[in-house]
C-alpha positions in Angstrom: 64.5 2.3 0.9 66.9 -0.1 0.9 68.0 -1.9 4.5 71.5 0.4 4.5 72.0 -0.8 8.3 71.7 -4.5 7.5 73.9 -3.8 4.3 76.4 -2.2 6.3 76.4 -4.7 9.1 76.7 -7.6 6.4 79.8 -5.8 4.9 81.4 -5.1 8.3 81.1 -9.2 9.1 82.5 -9.7 5.6 85.4 -7.7 6.8 86.6 -10.0 9.1 87.0 -12.6 6.8 88.2 -10.6 3.5 90.7 -7.9 2.6 89.4 -4.5 4.4 90.8 -2.7 1.4 88.9 -4.7 -1.1 85.5 -4.3 1.5 86.1 -0.4 1.7 86.3 -0.1 -2.1 83.1 -2.1 -2.7 81.0 -0.1 -0.1 82.4 3.4 -1.6 81.0 2.1 -5.0 77.7 1.0 -3.5 77.3 4.5 -1.2 78.2 5.9 -4.8 75.4 4.3 -6.7 72.7 5.3 -3.8 
C-alpha cells in the first residue's frame, strides 16, 4: 500500500505555498486513481 498519510501530509504542506484549489483538485484526482 502507498503511504497515504505521508501523501496527505505532503499535499497539506504544499497547500501553504500553492493555491488550495489546485491542491484540492490534485488530491481528488489522486484519491480517484487509488
